[in-house]
MMTF fields as JSON, N, C-alpha, C and O atoms, coordinates in Angstrom:
{
  "mmtfVersion": "1.0.0",
  "mmtfProducer": "UNKNOWN",
  "numBonds": 459,
  "numAtoms": 460,
  "numGroups": 115,
  "numChains": 1,
  "numModels": 1,
  "chainsPerModel": [1],
  "groupsPerChain": [115],
  "chainIdList": ["A"],
  "bondAtomList": [4, 2, 8, 6, 12, 10, 16, 14, 20, 18, 24, 22, 28, 26, 32, 30, 36, 34, 40, 38, 44, 42, 48, 46, 52, 50, 56, 54, 60, 58, 64, 62, 68, 66, 72, 70, 76, 74, 80, 78, 84, 82, 88, 86, 92, 90, 96, 94, 100, 98, 104, 102, 108, 106, 112, 110, 116, 114, 120, 118, 124, 122, 128, 126, 132, 130, 136, 134, 140, 138, 144, 142, 148, 146, 152, 150, 156, 154, 160, 158, 164, 162, 168, 166, 172, 170, 176, 174, 180, 178, 184, 182, 188, 186, 192, 190, 196, 194, 200, 198, 204, 202, 208, 206, 212, 210, 216, 214, 220, 218, 224, 222, 228, 226, 232, 230, 236, 234, 240, 238, 244, 242, 248, 246, 252, 250, 256, 254, 260, 258, 264, 262, 268, 266, 272, 270, 276, 274, 280, 278, 284, 282, 288, 286, 292, 290, 296, 294, 300, 298, 304, 302, 308, 306, 312, 310, 316, 314, 320, 318, 324, 322, 328, 326, 332, 330, 336, 334, 340, 338, 344, 342, 348, 346, 352, 350, 356, 354, 360, 358, 364, 362, 368, 366, 372, 370, 376, 374, 380, 378, 384, 382, 388, 386, 392, 390, 396, 394, 400, 398, 404, 402, 408, 406, 412, 410, 416, 414, 420, 418, 424, 422, 428, 426, 432, 430, 436, 434, 440, 438, 444, 442, 448, 446, 452, 450, 456, 454],
  "bondOrderList": [1, 1, 1, 1, 1, 1, 1, 1, 1, 1, 1, 1, 1, 1, 1, 1, 1, 1, 1, 1, 1, 1, 1, 1, 1, 1, 1, 1, 1, 1, 1, 1, 1, 1, 1, 1, 1, 1, 1, 1, 1, 1, 1, 1, 1, 1, 1, 1, 1, 1, 1, 1, 1, 1, 1, 1, 1, 1, 1, 1, 1, 1, 1, 1, 1, 1, 1, 1, 1, 1, 1, 1, 1, 1, 1, 1, 1, 1, 1, 1, 1, 1, 1, 1, 1, 1, 1, 1, 1, 1, 1, 1, 1, 1, 1, 1, 1, 1, 1, 1, 1, 1, 1, 1, 1, 1, 1, 1, 1, 1, 1, 1, 1, 1],
  "groupList": [{"groupName": "LEU", "atomNameList": ["N", "CA", "C", "O"], "elementList": ["N", "C", "C", "O"], "formalChargeList": [0, 0, 0, 0], "bondAtomList": [1, 0, 2, 1, 3, 2], "bondOrderList": [1, 1, 2], "singleLetterCode": "L", "chemCompType": "L-PEPTIDE LINKING"}, {"groupName": "GLN", "atomNameList": ["N", "CA", "C", "O"], "elementList": ["N", "C", "C", "O"], "formalChargeList": [0, 0, 0, 0], "bondAtomList": [1, 0, 2, 1, 3, 2], "bondOrderList": [1, 1, 2], "singleLetterCode": "Q", "chemCompType": "L-PEPTIDE LINKING"}, {"groupName": "GLU", "atomNameList": ["N", "CA", "C", "O"], "elementList": ["N", "C", "C", "O"], "formalChargeList": [0, 0, 0, 0], "bondAtomList": [1, 0, 2, 1, 3, 2], "bondOrderList": [1, 1, 2], "singleLetterCode": "E", "chemCompType": "L-PEPTIDE LINKING"}, {"groupName": "ARG", "atomNameList": ["N", "CA", "C", "O"], "elementList": ["N", "C", "C", "O"], "formalChargeList": [0, 0, 0, 0], "bondAtomList": [1, 0, 2, 1, 3, 2], "bondOrderList": [1, 1, 2], "singleLetterCode": "R", "chemCompType": "L-PEPTIDE LINKING"}, {"groupName": "GLY", "atomNameList": ["N", "CA", "C", "O"], "elementList": ["N", "C", "C", "O"], "formalChargeList": [0, 0, 0, 0], "bondAtomList": [1, 0, 2, 1, 3, 2], "bondOrderList": [1, 1, 2], "singleLetterCode": "G", "chemCompType": "PEPTIDE LINKING"}, {"groupName": "VAL", "atomNameList": ["N", "CA", "C", "O"], "elementList": ["N", "C", "C", "O"], "formalChargeList": [0, 0, 0, 0], "bondAtomList": [1, 0, 2, 1, 3, 2], "bondOrderList": [1, 1, 2], "singleLetterCode": "V", "chemCompType": "L-PEPTIDE LINKING"}, {"groupName": "ASN", "atomNameList": ["N", "CA", "C", "O"], "elementList": ["N", "C", "C", "O"], "formalChargeList": [0, 0, 0, 0], "bondAtomList": [1, 0, 2, 1, 3, 2], "bondOrderList": [1, 1, 2], "singleLetterCode": "N", "chemCompType": "L-PEPTIDE LINKING"}, {"groupName": "THR", "atomNameList": ["N", "CA", "C", "O"], "elementList": ["N", "C", "C", "O"], "formalChargeList": [0, 0, 0, 0], "bondAtomList": [1, 0, 2, 1, 3, 2], "bondOrderList": [1, 1, 2], "singleLetterCode": "T", "chemCompType": "L-PEPTIDE LINKING"}, {"groupName": "PHE", "atomNameList": ["N", "CA", "C", "O"], "elementList": ["N", "C", "C", "O"], "formalChargeList": [0, 0, 0, 0], "bondAtomList": [1, 0, 2, 1, 3, 2], "bondOrderList": [1, 1, 2], "singleLetterCode": "F", "chemCompType": "L-PEPTIDE LINKING"}, {"groupName": "TRP", "atomNameList": ["N", "CA", "C", "O"], "elementList": ["N", "C", "C", "O"], "formalChargeList": [0, 0, 0, 0], "bondAtomList": [1, 0, 2, 1, 3, 2], "bondOrderList": [1, 1, 2], "singleLetterCode": "W", "chemCompType": "L-PEPTIDE LINKING"}, {"groupName": "SER", "atomNameList": ["N", "CA", "C", "O"], "elementList": ["N", "C", "C", "O"], "formalChargeList": [0, 0, 0, 0], "bondAtomList": [1, 0, 2, 1, 3, 2], "bondOrderList": [1, 1, 2], "singleLetterCode": "S", "chemCompType": "L-PEPTIDE LINKING"}, {"groupName": "ALA", "atomNameList": ["N", "CA", "C", "O"], "elementList": ["N", "C", "C", "O"], "formalChargeList": [0, 0, 0, 0], "bondAtomList": [1, 0, 2, 1, 3, 2], "bondOrderList": [1, 1, 2], "singleLetterCode": "A", "chemCompType": "L-PEPTIDE LINKING"}, {"groupName": "PRO", "atomNameList": ["N", "CA", "C", "O"], "elementList": ["N", "C", "C", "O"], "formalChargeList": [0, 0, 0, 0], "bondAtomList": [1, 0, 2, 1, 3, 2], "bondOrderList": [1, 1, 2], "singleLetterCode": "P", "chemCompType": "L-PEPTIDE LINKING"}, {"groupName": "ASP", "atomNameList": ["N", "CA", "C", "O"], "elementList": ["N", "C", "C", "O"], "formalChargeList": [0, 0, 0, 0], "bondAtomList": [1, 0, 2, 1, 3, 2], "bondOrderList": [1, 1, 2], "singleLetterCode": "D", "chemCompType": "L-PEPTIDE LINKING"}, {"groupName": "LYS", "atomNameList": ["N", "CA", "C", "O"], "elementList": ["N", "C", "C", "O"], "formalChargeList": [0, 0, 0, 0], "bondAtomList": [1, 0, 2, 1, 3, 2], "bondOrderList": [1, 1, 2], "singleLetterCode": "K", "chemCompType": "L-PEPTIDE LINKING"}, {"groupName": "ILE", "atomNameList": ["N", "CA", "C", "O"], "elementList": ["N", "C", "C", "O"], "formalChargeList": [0, 0, 0, 0], "bondAtomList": [1, 0, 2, 1, 3, 2], "bondOrderList": [1, 1, 2], "singleLetterCode": "I", "chemCompType": "L-PEPTIDE LINKING"}, {"groupName": "TYR", "atomNameList": ["N", "CA", "C", "O"], "elementList": ["N", "C", "C", "O"], "formalChargeList": [0, 0, 0, 0], "bondAtomList": [1, 0, 2, 1, 3, 2], "bondOrderList": [1, 1, 2], "singleLetterCode": "Y", "chemCompType": "L-PEPTIDE LINKING"}, {"groupName": "HIS", "atomNameList": ["N", "CA", "C", "O"], "elementList": ["N", "C", "C", "O"], "formalChargeList": [0, 0, 0, 0], "bondAtomList": [1, 0, 2, 1, 3, 2], "bondOrderList": [1, 1, 2], "singleLetterCode": "H", "chemCompType": "L-PEPTIDE LINKING"}, {"groupName": "MET", "atomNameList": ["N", "CA", "C", "O"], "elementList": ["N", "C", "C", "O"], "formalChargeList": [0, 0, 0, 0], "bondAtomList": [1, 0, 2, 1, 3, 2], "bondOrderList": [1, 1, 2], "singleLetterCode": "M", "chemCompType": "L-PEPTIDE LINKING"}, {"groupName": "CYS", "atomNameList": ["N", "CA", "C", "O"], "elementList": ["N", "C", "C", "O"], "formalChargeList": [0, 0, 0, 0], "bondAtomList": [1, 0, 2, 1, 3, 2], "bondOrderList": [1, 1, 2], "singleLetterCode": "C", "chemCompType": "L-PEPTIDE LINKING"}],
  "groupTypeList": [0, 1, 2, 3, 0, 4, 4, 5, 6, 7, 2, 8, 9, 10, 8, 10, 4, 3, 11, 12, 13, 6, 12, 2, 6, 2, 12, 8, 0, 14, 9, 15, 16, 0, 5, 4, 6, 7, 10, 13, 11, 13, 5, 12, 14, 5, 8, 10, 7, 10, 16, 4, 2, 12, 2, 17, 10, 5, 10, 10, 11, 16, 18, 17, 3, 15, 6, 5, 2, 8, 1, 14, 11, 11, 11, 3, 4, 15, 10, 0, 0, 8, 11, 7, 4, 13, 16, 4, 5, 11, 7, 13, 13, 4, 7, 19, 12, 14, 10, 3, 8, 1, 4, 1, 9, 12, 11, 4, 10, 12, 9, 5, 7, 4, 5],
  "groupIdList": [1, 2, 3, 4, 5, 6, 7, 8, 9, 10, 11, 12, 13, 14, 15, 16, 17, 18, 19, 20, 21, 22, 23, 24, 25, 26, 27, 28, 29, 30, 31, 32, 33, 34, 35, 36, 37, 38, 39, 40, 41, 42, 43, 44, 45, 46, 47, 48, 49, 50, 51, 52, 53, 54, 55, 56, 57, 58, 59, 60, 61, 62, 63, 64, 65, 66, 67, 68, 69, 70, 71, 72, 73, 74, 75, 76, 77, 78, 79, 80, 81, 82, 83, 84, 85, 86, 87, 88, 89, 90, 91, 92, 93, 94, 95, 96, 97, 98, 99, 100, 101, 102, 103, 104, 105, 106, 107, 108, 109, 110, 111, 112, 113, 114, 115],
  "secStructList": [7, 6, 6, 6, 1, 6, 6, 7, 7, 7, 7, 7, 7, 7, 7, 7, 1, 7, 5, 6, 6, 5, 6, 6, 1, 7, 7, 2, 2, 2, 2, 2, 2, 2, 2, 2, 6, 1, 7, 6, 6, 6, 1, 7, 1, 3, 3, 3, 3, 1, 7, 7, 3, 3, 4, 4, 4, 1, 7, 2, 2, 2, 2, 2, 2, 2, 2, 2, 2, 2, 2, 2, 2, 2, 2, 6, 6, 7, 3, 3, 3, 3, 7, 7, 7, 1, 1, 6, 6, 1, 7, 6, 6, 1, 7, 7, 4, 4, 4, 7, 7, 7, 7, 3, 3, 6, 6, 6, 1, 6, 6, 1, 3, 3, 7],
  "xCoordList": [-14.036, -13.803, -14.39, -15.026, -14.179, -14.698, -16.214, -16.783, -16.874, -18.334, -18.886, -19.915, -18.225, -18.708, -18.317, -19.012, -17.221, -16.706, -16.629, -15.543, -17.752, -17.789, -16.993, -17.055, -16.25, -15.469, -14.1, -13.355, -13.754, -12.446, -11.481, -11.773, -10.34, -9.346, -8.764, -8.409, -8.668, -8.074, -7.026, -7.056, -6.097, -5.059, -4.99, -5.413, -4.465, -4.242, -2.756, -2.181, -2.125, -0.711, -0.625, -1.257, 0.138, 0.265, 1.734, 2.507, 2.11, 3.504, 3.589, 2.848, 4.495, 4.733, 5.906, 6.676, 6.023, 7.139, 6.701, 5.509, 7.672, 7.438, 8.351, 9.331, 8.023, 8.865, 10.176, 10.187, 11.281, 12.574, 12.712, 13.545, 11.907, 12.06, 11.034, 11.134, 10.033, 9.019, 8.394, 7.709, 8.619, 8.115, 6.589, 6.041, 5.9, 4.441, 3.879, 2.686, 4.721, 4.249, 4.431, 5.218, 3.691, 3.672, 4.911, 5.551, 5.244, 6.429, 6.15, 6.311, 5.732, 5.392, 6.577, 6.392, 7.792, 8.959, 9.188, 9.501, 9.038, 9.182, 8.192, 8.546, 6.961, 5.922, 6.231, 6.163, 6.567, 6.763, 8.02, 8.086, 9.025, 10.175, 9.737, 10.187, 8.858, 8.387, 7.581, 7.718, 6.748, 6.004, 6.99, 6.801, 8.032, 9.02, 9.806, 10.287, 9.938, 10.714, 9.858, 10.368, 8.562, 7.66, 7.469, 7.256, 7.546, 7.46, 6.119, 5.12, 6.115, 4.879, 3.795, 2.609, 4.194, 3.22, 2.551, 1.427, 3.229, 2.715, 2.203, 1.446, 2.595, 2.212, 0.771, 0.376, -0.011, -1.347, -1.232, -0.255, -2.212, -2.185, -2.847, -2.731, -3.544, -4.175, -3.943, -4.171, -3.487, -3.382, -4.279, -4.208, -5.114, -5.994, -5.646, -5.757, -5.227, -4.789, -5.699, -5.838, -6.314, -7.352, -6.818, -7.582, -5.535, -4.977, -3.783, -3.325, -3.296, -2.118, -1.569, -1.894, -0.748, -0.115, -0.404, -0.634, -0.396, -0.423, 0.836, 1.945, 0.663, 1.798, 2.951, 4.118, 2.625, 3.678, 4.522, 5.573, 4.07, 4.824, 5.825, 6.533, 5.89, 6.772, 7.881, 7.604, 9.129, 10.247, 10.295, 9.848, 10.832, 10.956, 11.806, 11.489, 12.885, 13.781, 13.043, 13.159, 12.289, 11.535, 10.448, 10.242, 9.761, 8.719, 9.296, 8.722, 10.433, 11.065, 11.469, 11.252, 12.047, 12.499, 11.339, 11.442, 10.24, 9.088, 8.442, 7.946, 8.442, 7.888, 8.624, 8.011, 9.925, 10.684, 10.125, 9.958, 9.844, 9.283, 7.858, 7.462, 7.084, 5.734, 5.802, 4.972, 6.771, 6.944, 7.241, 6.712, 8.088, 8.421, 7.177, 6.973, 6.348, 5.115, 4.189, 3.593, 4.072, 3.213, 3.699, 2.889, 5.01, 5.57, 5.253, 5.224, 5.019, 4.658, 3.152, 2.692, 2.379, 0.93, 0.232, -0.899, 0.888, 0.303, -0.365, 0.265, -1.637, -2.381, -2.296, -2.507, -1.988, -1.866, -2.916, -2.885, -3.844, -4.92, -4.709, -4.486, -4.778, -4.591, -5.695, -6.18, -6.085, -7.104, -6.613, -5.442, -7.53, -7.193, -7.525, -7.288, -8.056, -8.367, -9.862, -10.663, -10.216, -11.621, -12.152, -13.35, -11.279, -11.68, -11.399, -11.173, -11.41, -11.148, -9.76, -8.773, -9.676, -8.375, -7.9, -6.893, -8.603, -8.251, -7.432, -7.292, -6.9, -6.171, -7.165, -8.375, -6.655, -7.521, -8.447, -9.463, -8.116, -9.015, -9.973, -10.693, -9.982, -10.928, -10.533, -11.369, -9.265, -8.827, -7.807, -7.245, -7.581, -6.546, -5.591, -5.776, -4.557, -3.617, -3.021, -2.695, -2.889, -2.331, -3.126, -2.597, -4.407, -5.305, -4.774, -5.002, -4.065, -3.511, -4.127, -4.357, -4.397, -4.894, -3.831, -2.635, -4.265, -3.369, -3.517, -4.411, -2.648, -2.724, -2.38, -1.716, -2.835, -2.515, -1.487, -1.481, -0.635, 0.388, 0.367, 0.236, 0.484, 0.893, -0.21, 0.059, -1.437, -2.505, -2.13, -2.607, -1.287, -0.864, 0.236, 0.607, 0.76, 1.798, 1.21, 0.099, 1.932, 1.423, 1.432, 0.909, 2.011, 2.15, 1.132, 1.186, 0.2, -0.846, -2.202, -2.265, -3.265, -4.611, -5.144, -5.234, -5.501, -6.114, -7.612, -8.279, -8.128, -9.573, -10.165, -11.366],
  "yCoordList": [9.153, 9.02, 10.21, 10.043, 11.402, 12.586, 12.56, 12.968, 12.088, 12.06, 11.105, 11.387, 9.996, 8.977, 9.282, 8.885, 9.976, 10.248, 11.75, 12.299, 12.398, 13.845, 14.318, 13.718, 15.387, 15.953, 15.322, 15.735, 14.322, 13.676, 14.385, 14.554, 14.795, 15.445, 14.446, 13.328, 14.845, 13.999, 14.793, 16.023, 14.064, 14.66, 13.882, 12.727, 14.499, 13.832, 13.874, 14.954, 12.702, 12.615, 12.072, 11.063, 12.715, 12.286, 12.288, 13.14, 11.324, 11.191, 10.968, 10.164, 11.684, 11.478, 10.52, 10.285, 9.986, 9.103, 7.668, 7.365, 6.797, 5.38, 4.555, 5.062, 3.286, 2.356, 2.154, 2.182, 1.951, 1.804, 0.512, 0.433, -0.493, -1.775, -2.006, -2.98, -1.105, -1.259, 0.109, 0.654, 0.663, 2.005, 2.095, 3.194, 0.958, 0.957, 1.055, 1.3, 0.869, 0.791, 2.097, 2.962, 2.213, 3.417, 3.518, 2.509, 4.75, 4.967, 4.711, 5.611, 3.489, 3.196, 3.385, 3.802, 3.085, 3.237, 4.707, 5.028, 5.571, 7.013, 7.472, 8.246, 6.995, 7.356, 6.802, 7.533, 5.524, 4.91, 5.457, 5.489, 5.891, 6.571, 7.864, 8.174, 8.619, 9.861, 9.567, 10.271, 8.538, 8.141, 7.845, 8.303, 7.083, 6.711, 7.874, 7.82, 8.928, 10.086, 11.238, 12.326, 10.994, 11.998, 11.684, 10.53, 12.697, 12.491, 11.874, 12.03, 11.174, 10.57, 11.623, 11.343, 12.813, 13.873, 14.345, 14.846, 14.192, 14.724, 13.681, 14.022, 12.431, 11.419, 10.955, 10.747, 10.793, 10.215, 8.791, 8.095, 8.369, 7.018, 5.988, 4.788, 6.436, 5.527, 6.076, 7.256, 5.204, 5.528, 4.572, 3.36, 5.096, 4.282, 4.562, 5.696, 3.523, 3.654, 2.817, 1.612, 3.446, 2.787, 2.092, 1.816, 1.812, 1.133, 0.295, 0.38, -0.495, -1.319, -1.788, -1.225, -2.803, -3.348, -4.839, -5.491, -5.387, -6.845, -7.39, -6.941, -8.343, -8.842, -9.332, -9.168, -9.925, -10.454, -9.355, -9.645, -8.101, -7.005, -6.359, -5.428, -6.849, -6.274, -7.279, -8.44, -6.835, -7.745, -8.136, -7.387, -9.296, -9.775, -8.832, -8.574, -8.316, -7.413, -6.13, -5.67, -5.557, -4.332, -4.602, -3.8, -5.716, -6.108, -6.249, -5.755, -6.926, -7.137, -5.798, -5.579, -4.916, -3.62, -2.813, -2.227, -2.787, -2.021, -2.707, -2.028, -4.036, -4.735, -4.369, -4.295, -4.141, -3.701, -2.363, -2.16, -1.466, -0.16, -0.309, 0.413, -1.241, -1.499, -2.0, -1.622, -2.836, -3.342, -2.196, -2.152, -1.275, -0.121, 0.719, 1.183, 0.91, 1.68, 0.962, 1.591, -0.345, -1.13, -1.009, -0.899, -1.028, -0.91, 0.455, 0.592, 1.451, 2.786, 2.945, 4.006, 1.906, 1.981, 2.623, 3.09, 2.655, 3.235, 2.113, 1.103, 2.302, 1.318, 1.67, 2.82, 0.675, 0.852, -0.022, -1.247, 0.609, -0.098, 0.03, 1.129, -1.095, -1.087, -1.863, -2.872, -1.384, -2.051, -3.416, -3.591, -4.378, -5.729, -5.924, -7.005, -4.931, -5.017, -5.052, -5.308, -4.788, -4.734, -6.056, -6.184, -7.042, -8.291, -9.514, -10.6, -9.361, -10.515, -11.069, -10.342, -12.336, -12.987, -12.928, -13.547, -12.197, -12.104, -10.844, -9.973, -10.763, -9.574, -8.455, -8.646, -7.296, -6.161, -6.413, -5.733, -7.368, -7.682, -8.828, -9.319, -9.251, -10.257, -11.7, -12.597, -11.94, -13.301, -13.789, -13.001, -15.094, -15.711, -16.453, -17.642, -15.746, -16.397, -17.665, -17.718, -18.676, -19.97, -20.588, -21.388, -20.209, -20.725, -20.48, -21.282, -19.364, -19.016, -17.722, -16.796, -17.663, -16.437, -15.353, -15.643, -14.115, -12.983, -12.014, -11.168, -12.14, -11.279, -9.834, -9.53, -8.951, -7.527, -7.196, -7.775, -6.264, -5.821, -4.302, -3.67, -3.7, -4.206, -4.82, -5.18, -4.954, -5.554, -6.95, -7.384, -7.663, -9.011, -9.059, -10.142, -7.916, -7.879, -8.275, -7.859, -9.065, -9.414, -8.235, -8.353, -7.108, -5.97, -4.872, -3.816, -5.112, -4.14, -4.855, -6.079, -4.088, -4.655, -4.479, -3.359, -5.595, -5.542, -5.353, -6.059, -4.395, -4.112, -4.078, -3.855],
  "zCoordList": [3.544, 4.957, 5.703, 6.744, 5.174, 5.849, 5.933, 6.946, 4.887, 4.865, 5.912, 6.526, 6.117, 7.052, 8.505, 9.441, 8.675, 10.021, 10.246, 10.435, 10.227, 10.386, 11.584, 12.657, 11.402, 12.488, 12.687, 13.576, 11.87, 11.977, 11.031, 9.847, 11.558, 10.716, 9.723, 10.097, 8.472, 7.445, 6.683, 6.653, 6.067, 5.227, 3.936, 3.879, 2.906, 1.631, 1.328, 1.187, 1.227, 0.875, -0.541, -0.851, -1.397, -2.787, -3.187, -2.749, -4.026, -4.448, -5.945, -6.512, -6.572, -8.0, -8.168, -7.237, -9.35, -9.639, -9.805, -9.867, -9.876, -10.098, -9.211, -8.665, -9.073, -8.321, -9.074, -10.305, -8.357, -9.031, -9.84, -10.744, -9.523, -10.227, -11.329, -12.074, -11.439, -12.478, -12.747, -11.881, -13.925, -14.221, -14.274, -14.349, -14.236, -14.222, -12.801, -12.626, -11.795, -10.415, -9.65, -10.034, -8.575, -7.753, -6.847, -6.549, -6.41, -5.562, -4.077, -3.253, -3.735, -2.341, -1.398, -0.254, -1.86, -0.988, -0.633, 0.513, -1.587, -1.361, -0.288, 0.602, -0.376, 0.59, 1.984, 2.972, 2.063, 3.384, 4.067, 5.296, 3.278, 3.891, 4.567, 5.67, 3.907, 4.516, 5.778, 6.778, 5.74, 6.939, 8.074, 9.201, 7.772, 8.779, 9.34, 10.472, 8.552, 8.985, 9.505, 9.771, 9.648, 10.205, 11.688, 12.061, 12.515, 13.967, 14.36, 13.658, 15.491, 16.001, 16.221, 16.045, 16.6, 16.841, 15.552, 15.587, 14.418, 13.159, 12.17, 11.262, 12.326, 11.342, 11.583, 12.73, 10.523, 10.701, 11.246, 10.971, 12.005, 12.591, 11.692, 11.942, 10.647, 9.685, 8.283, 8.019, 7.388, 5.966, 5.211, 5.414, 4.351, 3.522, 2.064, 1.596, 1.355, -0.033, -0.913, -0.7, -1.894, -2.687, -3.939, -4.864, -3.977, -5.139, -4.713, -3.574, -5.615, -5.377, -6.707, -7.752, -6.674, -7.87, -7.966, -6.948, -9.178, -9.282, -8.606, -8.895, -7.721, -6.939, -7.818, -7.464, -8.95, -9.818, -10.476, -11.047, -10.399, -11.024, -10.071, -10.455, -8.823, -7.804, -7.501, -7.2, -7.581, -7.317, -5.843, -4.975, -5.578, -4.197, -3.361, -2.199, -3.943, -3.201, -2.807, -1.671, -3.74, -3.463, -2.425, -1.514, -2.562, -1.616, -0.204, 0.767, -0.11, 1.19, 1.815, 3.006, 1.022, 1.536, 2.098, 3.175, 1.363, 1.828, 3.032, 3.931, 3.062, 4.22, 5.507, 6.572, 5.416, 6.594, 7.087, 8.29, 6.163, 6.541, 7.072, 7.987, 6.504, 7.017, 8.456, 9.282, 8.759, 10.131, 11.091, 12.202, 10.655, 11.491, 11.773, 12.895, 10.744, 10.926, 11.903, 12.777, 11.754, 12.661, 14.101, 15.022, 14.3, 15.652, 16.273, 17.496, 15.434, 15.922, 16.104, 16.526, 15.791, 15.931, 14.75, 14.88, 13.599, 12.394, 11.594, 11.282, 11.269, 10.48, 9.006, 8.621, 8.184, 6.743, 6.069, 6.191, 5.359, 4.669, 3.166, 2.66, 2.45, 1.002, 0.305, 0.817, -0.865, -1.671, -2.133, -2.472, -2.14, -2.604, -4.065, -4.605, -4.711, -6.134, -6.39, -5.491, -7.634, -8.022, -8.553, -8.802, -8.73, -9.387, -8.53, -9.064, -7.223, -6.362, -6.591, -6.481, -6.904, -7.091, -8.533, -8.873, -9.384, -10.804, -11.086, -10.227, -12.288, -12.724, -13.022, -12.902, -13.407, -13.701, -14.889, -15.03, -15.735, -16.852, -16.505, -17.375, -15.239, -14.78, -15.046, -14.939, -15.393, -15.691, -14.666, -13.906, -14.66, -13.827, -14.762, -15.023, -15.273, -16.192, -15.59, -14.405, -16.43, -16.022, -14.874, -14.103, -14.767, -13.724, -12.313, -11.407, -12.135, -10.819, -10.33, -11.108, -9.016, -8.421, -8.552, -8.519, -8.699, -8.888, -7.723, -7.719, -6.749, -5.575, -5.871, -6.862, -5.009, -5.101, -4.024, -2.938, -4.355, -3.421, -3.361, -4.409, -2.227, -0.936, -0.076, 1.07, -0.578, 0.234, 0.713, 1.762, -0.029, 0.339, 1.384, 1.836, 1.772, 2.788, 4.146, 4.475, 4.934, 6.273, 7.24, 8.348, 6.852, 7.757, 7.501, 8.132, 6.575, 6.293, 6.339, 6.454, 6.25, 6.182, 4.784, 4.282, 4.145, 2.81, 2.942, 3.698, 2.198, 2.252, 0.852, 0.695]
}
């Protein structure tokens, strides 16, 4: 981003840990809570995240909880961009188990932009 948009201030936010419902998944809730608790004057207006999770690996309850926080961010004018994956509608190994598309999350959330 810095290379393409010279002179634009950027920050790097990083979080350790795992999602509470799947030890293989990232701590998105921990991150979005911090976004929600950062003042409008200090919070970045755009977040670009270059990874996500296979949608089937995220519980509905966890997805719903984070979507509430995504809605709050959207209401504040914060844009959230998430990767849709490297294999289109396939899993990370390039397959579609049971002949079904495999969405990525949080890119599949209606409250973020999948890129």
